PDB file of the backbone (N, CA, C, O) and the ligand in Angstrom, with CONECT records:
HET     ZN  A 101       1
ATOM      1  N   MET A   1      38.778  84.684  84.942  1.00  0.00           N
ATOM      2  CA  MET A   1      39.497  83.970  86.023  1.00  0.00           C
ATOM      3  C   MET A   1      38.851  82.608  86.279  1.00  0.00           C
ATOM      4  O   MET A   1      39.534  81.596  86.435  1.00  0.00           O
ATOM      5  N   VAL A   2      37.484  82.611  86.319  1.00  0.00           N
ATOM      6  CA  VAL A   2      36.766  81.340  86.538  1.00  0.00           C
ATOM      7  C   VAL A   2      37.074  80.379  85.387  1.00  0.00           C
ATOM      8  O   VAL A   2      37.298  79.184  85.579  1.00  0.00           O
ATOM      9  N   ARG A   3      37.073  80.948  84.204  1.00  0.00           N
ATOM     10  CA  ARG A   3      37.359  80.158  83.007  1.00  0.00           C
ATOM     11  C   ARG A   3      38.773  79.559  83.103  1.00  0.00           C
ATOM     12  O   ARG A   3      39.007  78.392  82.789  1.00  0.00           O
ATOM     13  N   PHE A   4      39.669  80.387  83.539  1.00  0.00           N
ATOM     14  CA  PHE A   4      41.058  79.955  83.690  1.00  0.00           C
ATOM     15  C   PHE A   4      41.168  78.775  84.652  1.00  0.00           C
ATOM     16  O   PHE A   4      41.881  77.802  84.405  1.00  0.00           O
ATOM     17  N   ILE A   5      40.421  78.902  85.780  1.00  0.00           N
ATOM     18  CA  ILE A   5      40.460  77.832  86.787  1.00  0.00           C
ATOM     19  C   ILE A   5      39.876  76.533  86.216  1.00  0.00           C
ATOM     20  O   ILE A   5      40.415  75.446  86.430  1.00  0.00           O
ATOM     21  N   SER A   6      38.766  76.671  85.489  1.00  0.00           N
ATOM     22  CA  SER A   6      38.146  75.456  84.943  1.00  0.00           C
ATOM     23  C   SER A   6      39.058  74.805  83.915  1.00  0.00           C
ATOM     24  O   SER A   6      39.134  73.580  83.822  1.00  0.00           O
ATOM     25  N   VAL A   7      39.740  75.627  83.153  1.00  0.00           N
ATOM     26  CA  VAL A   7      40.707  75.082  82.184  1.00  0.00           C
ATOM     27  C   VAL A   7      41.826  74.368  82.934  1.00  0.00           C
ATOM     28  O   VAL A   7      42.271  73.289  82.542  1.00  0.00           O
ATOM     29  N   CYS A   8      42.266  74.992  84.013  1.00  0.00           N
ATOM     30  CA  CYS A   8      43.322  74.392  84.834  1.00  0.00           C
ATOM     31  C   CYS A   8      42.886  73.041  85.377  1.00  0.00           C
ATOM     32  O   CYS A   8      43.641  72.069  85.340  1.00  0.00           O
ATOM     33  N   LEU A   9      41.651  72.992  85.885  1.00  0.00           N
ATOM     34  CA  LEU A   9      41.143  71.738  86.445  1.00  0.00           C
ATOM     35  C   LEU A   9      41.042  70.679  85.357  1.00  0.00           C
ATOM     36  O   LEU A   9      41.351  69.507  85.572  1.00  0.00           O
ATOM     37  N   GLY A  10      40.600  71.123  84.180  1.00  0.00           N
ATOM     38  CA  GLY A  10      40.465  70.200  83.059  1.00  0.00           C
ATOM     39  C   GLY A  10      41.820  69.635  82.646  1.00  0.00           C
ATOM     40  O   GLY A  10      41.929  68.489  82.209  1.00  0.00           O
ATOM     41  N   LEU A  11      42.824  70.449  82.792  1.00  0.00           N
ATOM     42  CA  LEU A  11      44.164  70.017  82.363  1.00  0.00           C
ATOM     43  C   LEU A  11      44.968  69.401  83.509  1.00  0.00           C
ATOM     44  O   LEU A  11      46.125  69.014  83.346  1.00  0.00           O
ATOM     45  N   ARG A  12      44.320  69.323  84.671  1.00  0.00           N
ATOM     46  CA  ARG A  12      45.054  68.875  85.863  1.00  0.00           C
ATOM     47  C   ARG A  12      45.668  67.491  85.652  1.00  0.00           C
ATOM     48  O   ARG A  12      46.815  67.232  86.017  1.00  0.00           O
ATOM     49  N   LEU A  13      44.863  66.615  85.050  1.00  0.00           N
ATOM     50  CA  LEU A  13      45.367  65.255  84.815  1.00  0.00           C
ATOM     51  C   LEU A  13      46.619  65.291  83.964  1.00  0.00           C
ATOM     52  O   LEU A  13      47.597  64.588  84.220  1.00  0.00           O
ATOM     53  N   TRP A  14      46.558  66.135  82.940  1.00  0.00           N
ATOM     54  CA  TRP A  14      47.708  66.258  82.049  1.00  0.00           C
ATOM     55  C   TRP A  14      48.919  66.782  82.809  1.00  0.00           C
ATOM     56  O   TRP A  14      50.043  66.304  82.656  1.00  0.00           O
ATOM     57  N   PHE A  15      48.634  67.803  83.650  1.00  0.00           N
ATOM     58  CA  PHE A  15      49.730  68.381  84.420  1.00  0.00           C
ATOM     59  C   PHE A  15      50.368  67.327  85.313  1.00  0.00           C
ATOM     60  O   PHE A  15      51.591  67.216  85.392  1.00  0.00           O
ATOM     61  N   VAL A  16      49.521  66.560  85.981  1.00  0.00           N
ATOM     62  CA  VAL A  16      50.038  65.525  86.881  1.00  0.00           C
ATOM     63  C   VAL A  16      50.897  64.543  86.095  1.00  0.00           C
ATOM     64  O   VAL A  16      51.985  64.157  86.522  1.00  0.00           O
ATOM     65  N   CYS A  17      50.378  64.149  84.934  1.00  0.00           N
ATOM     66  CA  CYS A  17      51.124  63.204  84.088  1.00  0.00           C
ATOM     67  C   CYS A  17      52.483  63.783  83.702  1.00  0.00           C
ATOM     68  O   CYS A  17      53.514  63.115  83.778  1.00  0.00           O
ATOM     69  N   ILE A  18      52.446  65.051  83.286  1.00  0.00           N
ATOM     70  CA  ILE A  18      53.687  65.690  82.833  1.00  0.00           C
ATOM     71  C   ILE A  18      54.671  65.829  83.991  1.00  0.00           C
ATOM     72  O   ILE A  18      55.864  65.564  83.846  1.00  0.00           O
ATOM     73  N   ILE A  19      54.146  66.253  85.149  1.00  0.00           N
ATOM     74  CA  ILE A  19      55.024  66.440  86.311  1.00  0.00           C
ATOM     75  C   ILE A  19      55.638  65.101  86.734  1.00  0.00           C
ATOM     76  O   ILE A  19      56.828  65.016  87.034  1.00  0.00           O
ATOM     77  N   ILE A  20      54.813  64.075  86.749  1.00  0.00           N
ATOM     78  CA  ILE A  20      55.337  62.748  87.110  1.00  0.00           C
ATOM     79  C   ILE A  20      56.396  62.308  86.097  1.00  0.00           C
ATOM     80  O   ILE A  20      57.431  61.745  86.451  1.00  0.00           O
ATOM     81  N   GLY A  21      56.100  62.585  84.830  1.00  0.00           N
ATOM     82  CA  GLY A  21      57.051  62.237  83.777  1.00  0.00           C
ATOM     83  C   GLY A  21      58.382  62.932  83.963  1.00  0.00           C
ATOM     84  O   GLY A  21      59.441  62.310  83.874  1.00  0.00           O
ATOM     85  N   ILE A  22      58.320  64.232  84.225  1.00  0.00           N
ATOM     86  CA  ILE A  22      59.550  65.012  84.420  1.00  0.00           C
ATOM     87  C   ILE A  22      60.287  64.535  85.665  1.00  0.00           C
ATOM     88  O   ILE A  22      61.510  64.394  85.670  1.00  0.00           O
ATOM     89  N   TRP A  23      59.517  64.291  86.712  1.00  0.00           N
ATOM     90  CA  TRP A  23      60.102  63.855  87.977  1.00  0.00           C
ATOM     91  C   TRP A  23      60.835  62.523  87.803  1.00  0.00           C
ATOM     92  O   TRP A  23      61.942  62.326  88.304  1.00  0.00           O
ATOM     93  N   LYS A  24      60.176  61.616  87.074  1.00  0.00           N
ATOM     94  CA  LYS A  24      60.793  60.308  86.828  1.00  0.00           C
ATOM     95  C   LYS A  24      62.079  60.469  86.031  1.00  0.00           C
ATOM     96  O   LYS A  24      63.093  59.826  86.299  1.00  0.00           O
ATOM     97  N   LEU A  25      61.998  61.356  85.036  1.00  0.00           N
ATOM     98  CA  LEU A  25      63.148  61.600  84.172  1.00  0.00           C
ATOM     99  C   LEU A  25      64.318  62.145  84.989  1.00  0.00           C
ATOM    100  O   LEU A  25      65.461  61.713  84.841  1.00  0.00           O
ATOM    101  N   LEU A  26      63.992  63.121  85.868  1.00  0.00           N
ATOM    102  CA  LEU A  26      65.035  63.730  86.693  1.00  0.00           C
ATOM    103  C   LEU A  26      65.625  62.704  87.651  1.00  0.00           C
ATOM    104  O   LEU A  26      66.837  62.649  87.863  1.00  0.00           O
ATOM    105  N   LYS A  27      64.749  61.900  88.218  1.00  0.00           N
ATOM    106  CA  LYS A  27      65.192  60.892  89.173  1.00  0.00           C
ATOM    107  C   LYS A  27      66.133  59.899  88.487  1.00  0.00           C
ATOM    108  O   LYS A  27      67.180  59.525  89.015  1.00  0.00           O
ATOM    109  N   GLN A  28      65.714  59.493  87.292  1.00  0.00           N
ATOM    110  CA  GLN A  28      66.507  58.549  86.513  1.00  0.00           C
ATOM    111  C   GLN A  28      67.875  59.162  86.190  1.00  0.00           C
ATOM    112  O   GLN A  28      68.916  58.514  86.296  1.00  0.00           O
ATOM    113  N   LYS A  29      67.826  60.438  85.793  1.00  0.00           N
ATOM    114  CA  LYS A  29      69.051  61.135  85.457  1.00  0.00           C
ATOM    115  C   LYS A  29      69.975  61.208  86.674  1.00  0.00           C
ATOM    116  O   LYS A  29      71.174  60.943  86.584  1.00  0.00           O
ATOM    117  N   GLY A  30      69.384  61.575  87.812  1.00  0.00           N
ATOM    118  CA  GLY A  30      70.167  61.737  89.029  1.00  0.00           C
ATOM    119  C   GLY A  30      70.800  60.430  89.465  1.00  0.00           C
ATOM    120  O   GLY A  30      71.924  60.403  89.966  1.00  0.00           O
ATOM    121  N   ALA A  31      70.054  59.338  89.266  1.00  0.00           N
ATOM    122  CA  ALA A  31      70.548  58.045  89.715  1.00  0.00           C
ATOM    123  C   ALA A  31      71.600  57.501  88.761  1.00  0.00           C
ATOM    124  O   ALA A  31      72.592  56.904  89.180  1.00  0.00           O
ATOM    125  N   GLY A  32      71.368  57.717  87.484  1.00  0.00           N
ATOM    126  CA  GLY A  32      72.247  57.077  86.514  1.00  0.00           C
ATOM    127  C   GLY A  32      73.246  58.017  85.873  1.00  0.00           C
ATOM    128  O   GLY A  32      73.951  57.639  84.937  1.00  0.00           O
ATOM    129  N   TRP A  33      73.309  59.241  86.374  1.00  0.00           N
ATOM    130  CA  TRP A  33      74.174  60.217  85.726  1.00  0.00           C
ATOM    131  C   TRP A  33      75.635  59.836  85.902  1.00  0.00           C
ATOM    132  O   TRP A  33      76.098  59.534  87.002  1.00  0.00           O
ATOM    133  N   MET A  34      76.323  59.861  84.814  1.00  0.00           N
ATOM    134  CA  MET A  34      77.743  59.534  84.867  1.00  0.00           C
ATOM    135  C   MET A  34      78.541  60.657  84.225  1.00  0.00           C
ATOM    136  O   MET A  34      78.108  61.287  83.260  1.00  0.00           O
ATOM    137  N   ASP A  35      79.688  60.880  84.776  1.00  0.00           N
ATOM    138  CA  ASP A  35      80.568  61.902  84.243  1.00  0.00           C
ATOM    139  C   ASP A  35      81.446  61.274  83.174  1.00  0.00           C
ATOM    140  O   ASP A  35      82.565  60.833  83.439  1.00  0.00           O
ATOM    141  N   ILE A  36      80.917  61.244  81.971  1.00  0.00           N
ATOM    142  CA  ILE A  36      81.652  60.636  80.864  1.00  0.00           C
ATOM    143  C   ILE A  36      82.114  61.745  79.935  1.00  0.00           C
ATOM    144  O   ILE A  36      81.325  62.592  79.516  1.00  0.00           O
ATOM    145  N   ARG A  37      83.368  61.728  79.628  1.00  0.00           N
ATOM    146  CA  ARG A  37      83.933  62.782  78.775  1.00  0.00           C
ATOM    147  C   ARG A  37      84.611  62.183  77.553  1.00  0.00           C
ATOM    148  O   ARG A  37      84.918  60.992  77.498  1.00  0.00           O
ATOM    149  N   VAL A  38      84.831  63.046  76.585  1.00  0.00           N
ATOM    150  CA  VAL A  38      85.547  62.625  75.380  1.00  0.00           C
ATOM    151  C   VAL A  38      86.959  62.215  75.778  1.00  0.00           C
ATOM    152  O   VAL A  38      87.630  62.928  76.523  1.00  0.00           O
ATOM    153  N   GLY A  39      87.400  61.085  75.290  1.00  0.00           N
ATOM    154  CA  GLY A  39      88.737  60.598  75.609  1.00  0.00           C
ATOM    155  C   GLY A  39      88.723  59.520  76.671  1.00  0.00           C
ATOM    156  O   GLY A  39      89.718  58.822  76.864  1.00  0.00           O
ATOM    157  N   ASP A  40      87.592  59.378  77.368  1.00  0.00           N
ATOM    158  CA  ASP A  40      87.484  58.320  78.369  1.00  0.00           C
ATOM    159  C   ASP A  40      87.370  56.973  77.671  1.00  0.00           C
ATOM    160  O   ASP A  40      86.911  56.883  76.532  1.00  0.00           O
ATOM    161  N   VAL A  41      87.790  55.936  78.367  1.00  0.00           N
ATOM    162  CA  VAL A  41      87.584  54.585  77.866  1.00  0.00           C
ATOM    163  C   VAL A  41      86.539  53.928  78.749  1.00  0.00           C
ATOM    164  O   VAL A  41      86.701  53.859  79.967  1.00  0.00           O
ATOM    165  N   LEU A  42      85.473  53.450  78.136  1.00  0.00           N
ATOM    166  CA  LEU A  42      84.398  52.814  78.885  1.00  0.00           C
ATOM    167  C   LEU A  42      84.543  51.307  78.806  1.00  0.00           C
ATOM    168  O   LEU A  42      84.758  50.732  77.740  1.00  0.00           O
ATOM    169  N   GLU A  43      84.417  50.683  79.976  1.00  0.00           N
ATOM    170  CA  GLU A  43      84.359  49.227  79.975  1.00  0.00           C
ATOM    171  C   GLU A  43      82.892  48.854  80.066  1.00  0.00           C
ATOM    172  O   GLU A  43      82.234  49.153  81.062  1.00  0.00           O
ATOM    173  N   LEU A  44      82.379  48.209  79.041  1.00  0.00           N
ATOM    174  CA  LEU A  44      80.961  47.851  78.998  1.00  0.00           C
ATOM    175  C   LEU A  44      80.733  46.455  79.538  1.00  0.00           C
ATOM    176  O   LEU A  44      81.621  45.604  79.541  1.00  0.00           O
ATOM    177  N   LYS A  45      79.482  46.250  80.003  1.00  0.00           N
ATOM    178  CA  LYS A  45      79.133  44.934  80.541  1.00  0.00           C
ATOM    179  C   LYS A  45      79.109  43.889  79.437  1.00  0.00           C
ATOM    180  O   LYS A  45      79.449  42.723  79.638  1.00  0.00           O
ATOM    181  N   LYS A  46      78.684  44.361  78.240  1.00  0.00           N
ATOM    182  CA  LYS A  46      78.561  43.435  77.134  1.00  0.00           C
ATOM    183  C   LYS A  46      79.834  43.450  76.303  1.00  0.00           C
ATOM    184  O   LYS A  46      80.413  44.502  76.034  1.00  0.00           O
ATOM    185  N   GLN A  47      80.247  42.274  75.911  1.00  0.00           N
ATOM    186  CA  GLN A  47      81.482  42.149  75.143  1.00  0.00           C
ATOM    187  C   GLN A  47      81.198  42.298  73.654  1.00  0.00           C
ATOM    188  O   GLN A  47      80.190  41.797  73.155  1.00  0.00           O
ATOM    189  N   HIS A  48      82.071  42.974  72.959  1.00  0.00           N
ATOM    190  CA  HIS A  48      81.940  43.099  71.508  1.00  0.00           C
ATOM    191  C   HIS A  48      82.377  41.777  70.877  1.00  0.00           C
ATOM    192  O   HIS A  48      83.237  41.087  71.423  1.00  0.00           O
ATOM    193  N   PRO A  49      81.793  41.418  69.731  1.00  0.00           N
ATOM    194  CA  PRO A  49      82.179  40.147  69.079  1.00  0.00           C
ATOM    195  C   PRO A  49      83.682  39.969  68.899  1.00  0.00           C
ATOM    196  O   PRO A  49      84.166  38.839  68.842  1.00  0.00           O
ATOM    197  N   CYS A  50      84.426  41.072  68.809  1.00  0.00           N
ATOM    198  CA  CYS A  50      85.869  40.958  68.611  1.00  0.00           C
ATOM    199  C   CYS A  50      86.599  40.578  69.900  1.00  0.00           C
ATOM    200  O   CYS A  50      87.787  40.257  69.865  1.00  0.00           O
ATOM    201  N   GLY A  51      85.901  40.613  71.029  1.00  0.00           N
ATOM    202  CA  GLY A  51      86.523  40.196  72.286  1.00  0.00           C
ATOM    203  C   GLY A  51      86.862  41.330  73.223  1.00  0.00           C
ATOM    204  O   GLY A  51      87.227  41.103  74.377  1.00  0.00           O
ATOM    205  N   SER A  52      86.744  42.549  72.736  1.00  0.00           N
ATOM    206  CA  SER A  52      87.084  43.703  73.575  1.00  0.00           C
ATOM    207  C   SER A  52      85.850  44.233  74.306  1.00  0.00           C
ATOM    208  O   SER A  52      84.730  44.180  73.796  1.00  0.00           O
ATOM    209  N   ARG A  53      86.086  44.739  75.504  1.00  0.00           N
ATOM    210  CA  ARG A  53      85.013  45.375  76.249  1.00  0.00           C
ATOM    211  C   ARG A  53      85.237  46.884  76.343  1.00  0.00           C
ATOM    212  O   ARG A  53      84.388  47.616  76.851  1.00  0.00           O
ATOM    213  N   ASN A  54      86.358  47.326  75.861  1.00  0.00           N
ATOM    214  CA  ASN A  54      86.727  48.723  76.038  1.00  0.00           C
ATOM    215  C   ASN A  54      86.369  49.571  74.822  1.00  0.00           C
ATOM    216  O   ASN A  54      86.652  49.218  73.677  1.00  0.00           O
ATOM    217  N   TRP A  55      85.739  50.694  75.117  1.00  0.00           N
ATOM    218  CA  TRP A  55      85.294  51.600  74.062  1.00  0.00           C
ATOM    219  C   TRP A  55      85.809  52.996  74.363  1.00  0.00           C
ATOM    220  O   TRP A  55      85.645  53.504  75.472  1.00  0.00           O
ATOM    221  N   LEU A  56      86.426  53.606  73.377  1.00  0.00           N
ATOM    222  CA  LEU A  56      86.910  54.978  73.517  1.00  0.00           C
ATOM    223  C   LEU A  56      85.773  55.942  73.177  1.00  0.00           C
ATOM    224  O   LEU A  56      85.086  55.771  72.170  1.00  0.00           O
ATOM    225  N   VAL A  57      85.582  56.948  74.015  1.00  0.00           N
ATOM    226  CA  VAL A  57      84.524  57.930  73.780  1.00  0.00           C
ATOM    227  C   VAL A  57      85.031  58.987  72.806  1.00  0.00           C
ATOM    228  O   VAL A  57      85.999  59.693  73.089  1.00  0.00           O
ATOM    229  N   LEU A  58      84.371  59.087  71.661  1.00  0.00           N
ATOM    230  CA  LEU A  58      84.769  60.064  70.643  1.00  0.00           C
ATOM    231  C   LEU A  58      83.921  61.317  70.715  1.00  0.00           C
ATOM    232  O   LEU A  58      84.380  62.408  70.378  1.00  0.00           O
ATOM    233  N   ARG A  59      82.675  61.156  71.158  1.00  0.00           N
ATOM    234  CA  ARG A  59      81.765  62.297  71.233  1.00  0.00           C
ATOM    235  C   ARG A  59      80.708  62.034  72.285  1.00  0.00           C
ATOM    236  O   ARG A  59      80.208  60.917  72.416  1.00  0.00           O
ATOM    237  N   VAL A  60      80.371  63.074  73.035  1.00  0.00           N
ATOM    238  CA  VAL A  60      79.283  62.936  74.001  1.00  0.00           C
ATOM    239  C   VAL A  60      78.205  63.969  73.690  1.00  0.00           C
ATOM    240  O   VAL A  60      78.479  65.021  73.113  1.00  0.00           O
ATOM    241  N   GLY A  61      77.000  63.654  74.075  1.00  0.00           N
ATOM    242  CA  GLY A  61      75.854  64.523  73.829  1.00  0.00           C
ATOM    243  C   GLY A  61      74.616  63.710  74.116  1.00  0.00           C
ATOM    244  O   GLY A  61      74.590  62.930  75.069  1.00  0.00           O
ATOM    245  N   MET A  62      73.603  63.877  73.318  1.00  0.00           N
ATOM    246  CA  MET A  62      72.422  63.033  73.465  1.00  0.00           C
ATOM    247  C   MET A  62      72.795  61.584  73.154  1.00  0.00           C
ATOM    248  O   MET A  62      72.276  60.642  73.752  1.00  0.00           O
ATOM    249  N   ASP A  63      73.697  61.444  72.211  1.00  0.00           N
ATOM    250  CA  ASP A  63      74.214  60.121  71.859  1.00  0.00           C
ATOM    251  C   ASP A  63      75.717  60.092  72.116  1.00  0.00           C
ATOM    252  O   ASP A  63      76.393  61.120  72.077  1.00  0.00           O
ATOM    253  N   PHE A  64      76.212  58.910  72.374  1.00  0.00           N
ATOM    254  CA  PHE A  64      77.653  58.733  72.516  1.00  0.00           C
ATOM    255  C   PHE A  64      78.199  58.104  71.239  1.00  0.00           C
ATOM    256  O   PHE A  64      77.587  57.209  70.656  1.00  0.00           O
ATOM    257  N   ARG A  65      79.341  58.581  70.828  1.00  0.00           N
ATOM    258  CA  ARG A  65      80.032  57.921  69.723  1.00  0.00           C
ATOM    259  C   ARG A  65      81.211  57.174  70.320  1.00  0.00           C
ATOM    260  O   ARG A  65      82.095  57.772  70.934  1.00  0.00           O
ATOM    261  N   LEU A  66      81.214  55.892  70.137  1.00  0.00           N
ATOM    262  CA  LEU A  66      82.229  55.054  70.752  1.00  0.00           C
ATOM    263  C   LEU A  66      83.029  54.306  69.698  1.00  0.00           C
ATOM    264  O   LEU A  66      82.517  53.952  68.636  1.00  0.00           O
ATOM    265  N   ARG A  67      84.305  54.075  70.020  1.00  0.00           N
ATOM    266  CA  ARG A  67      85.146  53.274  69.130  1.00  0.00           C
ATOM    267  C   ARG A  67      85.655  52.070  69.898  1.00  0.00           C
ATOM    268  O   ARG A  67      86.234  52.194  70.977  1.00  0.00           O
ATOM    269  N   CYS A  68      85.428  50.925  69.326  1.00  0.00           N
ATOM    270  CA  CYS A  68      85.895  49.693  69.953  1.00  0.00           C
ATOM    271  C   CYS A  68      87.424  49.676  69.952  1.00  0.00           C
ATOM    272  O   CYS A  68      88.063  49.941  68.934  1.00  0.00           O
ATOM    273  N   GLN A  69      87.994  49.359  71.117  1.00  0.00           N
ATOM    274  CA  GLN A  69      89.451  49.347  71.243  1.00  0.00           C
ATOM    275  C   GLN A  69      90.051  48.067  70.664  1.00  0.00           C
ATOM    276  O   GLN A  69      91.263  47.964  70.472  1.00  0.00           O
ATOM    277  N   GLY A  70      89.194  47.110  70.395  1.00  0.00           N
ATOM    278  CA  GLY A  70      89.695  45.847  69.852  1.00  0.00           C
ATOM    279  C   GLY A  70      89.786  45.872  68.340  1.00  0.00           C
ATOM    280  O   GLY A  70      90.805  45.486  67.769  1.00  0.00           O
ATOM    281  N   CYS A  71      88.719  46.328  67.685  1.00  0.00           N
ATOM    282  CA  CYS A  71      88.678  46.228  66.226  1.00  0.00           C
ATOM    283  C   CYS A  71      88.509  47.575  65.549  1.00  0.00           C
ATOM    284  O   CYS A  71      88.565  47.659  64.323  1.00  0.00           O
ATOM    285  N   GLY A  72      88.301  48.635  66.330  1.00  0.00           N
ATOM    286  CA  GLY A  72      88.194  49.958  65.732  1.00  0.00           C
ATOM    287  C   GLY A  72      86.804  50.301  65.216  1.00  0.00           C
ATOM    288  O   GLY A  72      86.601  51.354  64.612  1.00  0.00           O
ATOM    289  N   HIS A  73      85.854  49.414  65.455  1.00  0.00           N
ATOM    290  CA  HIS A  73      84.484  49.650  65.013  1.00  0.00           C
ATOM    291  C   HIS A  73      83.900  50.853  65.753  1.00  0.00           C
ATOM    292  O   HIS A  73      84.084  50.991  66.962  1.00  0.00           O
ATOM    293  N   GLU A  74      83.199  51.721  65.027  1.00  0.00           N
ATOM    294  CA  GLU A  74      82.587  52.888  65.660  1.00  0.00           C
ATOM    295  C   GLU A  74      81.083  52.754  65.651  1.00  0.00           C
ATOM    296  O   GLU A  74      80.497  52.239  64.699  1.00  0.00           O
ATOM    297  N   LEU A  75      80.457  53.225  66.731  1.00  0.00           N
ATOM    298  CA  LEU A  75      78.995  53.222  66.756  1.00  0.00           C
ATOM    299  C   LEU A  75      78.463  54.375  67.584  1.00  0.00           C
ATOM    300  O   LEU A  75      79.176  54.987  68.379  1.00  0.00           O
ATOM    301  N   MET A  76      77.185  54.651  67.368  1.00  0.00           N
ATOM    302  CA  MET A  76      76.493  55.679  68.139  1.00  0.00           C
ATOM    303  C   MET A  76      75.427  54.978  68.963  1.00  0.00           C
ATOM    304  O   MET A  76      74.641  54.189  68.440  1.00  0.00           O
ATOM    305  N   ILE A  77      75.409  55.277  70.269  1.00  0.00           N
ATOM    306  CA  ILE A  77      74.314  54.742  71.082  1.00  0.00           C
ATOM    307  C   ILE A  77      73.757  55.860  71.955  1.00  0.00           C
ATOM    308  O   ILE A  77      74.491  56.765  72.350  1.00  0.00           O
ATOM    309  N   PRO A  78      72.463  55.799  72.257  1.00  0.00           N
ATOM    310  CA  PRO A  78      71.874  56.826  73.110  1.00  0.00           C
ATOM    311  C   PRO A  78      72.529  56.834  74.482  1.00  0.00           C
ATOM    312  O   PRO A  78      72.938  55.792  74.995  1.00  0.00           O
ATOM    313  N   ARG A  79      72.623  58.023  75.069  1.00  0.00           N
ATOM    314  CA  ARG A  79      73.273  58.191  76.369  1.00  0.00           C
ATOM    315  C   ARG A  79      72.699  57.227  77.422  1.00  0.00           C
ATOM    316  O   ARG A  79      73.441  56.584  78.166  1.00  0.00           O
ATOM    317  N   SER A  80      71.365  57.146  77.465  1.00  0.00           N
ATOM    318  CA  SER A  80      70.742  56.319  78.506  1.00  0.00           C
ATOM    319  C   SER A  80      71.182  54.865  78.384  1.00  0.00           C
ATOM    320  O   SER A  80      71.447  54.191  79.378  1.00  0.00           O
ATOM    321  N   LYS A  81      71.252  54.404  77.143  1.00  0.00           N
ATOM    322  CA  LYS A  81      71.649  53.022  76.903  1.00  0.00           C
ATOM    323  C   LYS A  81      73.113  52.817  77.281  1.00  0.00           C
ATOM    324  O   LYS A  81      73.485  51.803  77.872  1.00  0.00           O
ATOM    325  N   ALA A  82      73.933  53.805  76.927  1.00  0.00           N
ATOM    326  CA  ALA A  82      75.365  53.718  77.217  1.00  0.00           C
ATOM    327  C   ALA A  82      75.595  53.664  78.727  1.00  0.00           C
ATOM    328  O   ALA A  82      76.384  52.861  79.225  1.00  0.00           O
ATOM    329  N   GLU A  83      74.883  54.543  79.442  1.00  0.00           N
ATOM    330  CA  GLU A  83      75.095  54.618  80.889  1.00  0.00           C
ATOM    331  C   GLU A  83      74.677  53.326  81.580  1.00  0.00           C
ATOM    332  O   GLU A  83      75.257  52.928  82.590  1.00  0.00           O
ATOM    333  N   LYS A  84      73.664  52.683  81.019  1.00  0.00           N
ATOM    334  CA  LYS A  84      73.199  51.429  81.614  1.00  0.00           C
ATOM    335  C   LYS A  84      74.205  50.316  81.415  1.00  0.00           C
ATOM    336  O   LYS A  84      74.341  49.430  82.259  1.00  0.00           O
ATOM    337  N   SER A  85      74.916  50.362  80.289  1.00  0.00           N
ATOM    338  CA  SER A  85      75.806  49.247  79.989  1.00  0.00           C
ATOM    339  C   SER A  85      77.250  49.491  80.406  1.00  0.00           C
ATOM    340  O   SER A  85      78.108  48.629  80.216  1.00  0.00           O
ATOM    341  N   VAL A  86      77.522  50.673  80.977  1.00  0.00           N
ATOM    342  CA  VAL A  86      78.894  50.946  81.407  1.00  0.00           C
ATOM    343  C   VAL A  86      79.184  50.248  82.727  1.00  0.00           C
ATOM    344  O   VAL A  86      78.411  50.340  83.681  1.00  0.00           O
ATOM    345  N   LYS A  87      80.302  49.555  82.760  1.00  0.00           N
ATOM    346  CA  LYS A  87      80.714  48.885  83.984  1.00  0.00           C
ATOM    347  C   LYS A  87      81.723  49.756  84.719  1.00  0.00           C
ATOM    348  O   LYS A  87      81.694  49.881  85.943  1.00  0.00           O
ATOM    349  N   LYS A  88      82.600  50.341  83.949  1.00  0.00           N
ATOM    350  CA  LYS A  88      83.675  51.122  84.548  1.00  0.00           C
ATOM    351  C   LYS A  88      84.113  52.226  83.583  1.00  0.00           C
ATOM    352  O   LYS A  88      84.098  52.038  82.366  1.00  0.00           O
ATOM    353  N   ILE A  89      84.499  53.368  84.132  1.00  0.00           N
ATOM    354  CA  ILE A  89      85.063  54.435  83.301  1.00  0.00           C
ATOM    355  C   ILE A  89      86.552  54.504  83.599  1.00  0.00           C
ATOM    356  O   ILE A  89      86.968  54.679  84.745  1.00  0.00           O
ATOM    357  N   LYS A  90      87.340  54.365  82.549  1.00  0.00           N
ATOM    358  CA  LYS A  90      88.790  54.452  82.719  1.00  0.00           C
ATOM    359  C   LYS A  90      89.245  55.779  82.157  1.00  0.00           C
ATOM    360  O   LYS A  90      89.129  56.036  80.959  1.00  0.00           O
ATOM    361  N   ARG A  91      89.755  56.603  83.018  1.00  0.00           N
ATOM    362  CA  ARG A  91      90.218  57.921  82.585  1.00  0.00           C
ATOM    363  C   ARG A  91      91.736  57.938  82.599  1.00  0.00           C
ATOM    364  O   ARG A  91      92.380  57.560  83.577  1.00  0.00           O
ATOM    365  N   SER A  92      92.280  58.386  81.485  1.00  0.00           N
ATOM    366  CA  SER A  92      93.746  58.387  81.383  1.00  0.00           C
ATOM    367  C   SER A  92      94.367  59.434  82.299  1.00  0.00           C
ATOM    368  O   SER A  92      95.397  59.189  82.928  1.00  0.00           O
ATOM    369  N   GLU A  93      93.724  60.623  82.370  1.00  0.00           N
ATOM    370  CA  GLU A  93      94.262  61.684  83.237  1.00  0.00           C
ATOM    371  C   GLU A  93      93.785  61.428  84.660  1.00  0.00           C
ATOM    372  O   GLU A  93      92.658  61.766  85.021  1.00  0.00           O
ATOM    373  N   GLU A  94      94.646  60.837  85.450  1.00  0.00           N
ATOM    374  CA  GLU A  94      94.280  60.498  86.818  1.00  0.00           C
ATOM    375  C   GLU A  94      94.267  61.733  87.719  1.00  0.00           C
ATOM    376  O   GLU A  94      93.578  61.776  88.738  1.00  0.00           O
ATOM    377  N   ALA A  95      95.043  62.729  87.315  1.00  0.00           N
ATOM    378  CA  ALA A  95      95.220  63.903  88.172  1.00  0.00           C
ATOM    379  C   ALA A  95      94.129  64.947  87.966  1.00  0.00           C
ATOM    380  O   ALA A  95      94.411  66.143  87.889  1.00  0.00           O
ATOM    381  N   GLN A  96      92.904  64.498  87.878  1.00  0.00           N
ATOM    382  CA  GLN A  96      91.773  65.426  87.747  1.00  0.00           C
ATOM    383  C   GLN A  96      91.368  65.941  89.116  1.00  0.00           C
ATOM    384  O   GLN A  96      91.377  65.176  90.081  1.00  0.00           O
ATOM    385  N   PRO A  97      91.015  67.206  89.230  1.00  0.00           N
ATOM    386  CA  PRO A  97      90.599  67.733  90.531  1.00  0.00           C
ATOM    387  C   PRO A  97      89.271  67.129  91.007  1.00  0.00           C
ATOM    388  O   PRO A  97      88.788  67.473  92.086  1.00  0.00           O
TER     389      PRO A  97
HETATM  390 ZN    ZN A 101      85.234  45.300  68.463  1.00  0.00          ZN2+
END
């Protein structure tokens, strides 16, 4: 038991680091979480070279797969990056509960 406690104390710094890391991650998630679904059209802050700002969501997960509505270009970007650059979510089905 004493050994266990000393190990715990030795790892305390690590625990604090990990807890802070998780807490920050959760906080970030909570603040920036967006309800983005397949079929949604995202209006991004940054304009694509073709002139369009609208991207159709083809797949969601850790990464988003988006298709440019202007030129049809497809790309994968990490969720965090996508959420930061989204200006507006346009959902075709307005009658969602
Ligand atoms: Zn484009």
